[in-house]
N, C-alpha and C positions, 0 to 999 in steps of 0.2 A: 504494500500500500504506500502511503505517504511517509517519507522520511521526516521524522519530527525535528531534525536538525537543519533543515534547509530553509527555515523562515528567517526573516530579518532579525538580527540579534538585538536590535533596539526595541523590539516588542517585549512586553512583559511575559513571564512564564505562563500566566493565566491566558493571555491572548494567543500565545503559540499553541497551547493545549486546545483551546476552543477551535482554532483554525485547523488543527490536525484532526479533531473529531469531525468537523464539517467536511474536510477533504475526504476522509474515509467514508463518511455517509454518502457523499456524492458519487464516489467511485463504486460503492456497493449497490446503490439504488439506481445506477445509470440504466435507462431503458435500452433494450436491445431490439433491433428489428426482428420480425418473425422469421423463422426458417424459410417459409415460403417466399417472402420478399427477398431474402439473401440469395436463395437459389435462383430465383428469376433474374435478379440483378447480375449474378455471375454469368448466367447463360447469355444474357443480353450483351454484356461487355465482351464476351468471347465470340459472339455471333458476328459474322461478316455482313456488312450492309449490301455489298454487291455480290451477286452469285459468282462462284468460281474464285473469289479472292479470299485466301485464308486470313484469319484474324491476325496471324503472326506478321504477315506482310503489312497489314494496316498499322499494327503496333510499331513496326520498324520505321514506317513512314512518319508516324507521329514523333517517335523518338528522334529521328534525324532532323525533323523540322524544328523541334524544341532545342536541340543541340546547336543547330545553325543559328537560331534566333539568339540564344545565349552567347554564342561566340561573337556575333555581331554586336551585341550590347557591350561585351567586354572590350571589343576593339574600339568602339566609340568612346568608352570610358578611358582607355589607355591613351587614345589620341588627345582627349581632353586634358589628361594629366601631363601630357607632353607639351601642353601650351598651344595646341592647334585645334581647330574645329569648333563646333557649336558650344561645347561645354568647357572651353578653356578657362582656367582660373588665373 
């Protein structure tokens, strides 16, 4: 559950204890989706939208797209740190 030692040390012991009890209650009573919903969600995520296209291919396309977008953002930030471009400081 919750580590009782990861709260702000400036809090009183009573406040830390109450926060720990609340955290444990929230973790214990957290609602879970029904097994039917989870199963349907899993099948839907794995199902291909286009006939003949495996889900793995679509996942790889998404992963490549996000990787390319992240690399582009890092490149723009690096150019800005170098003192050139739209985000130069």
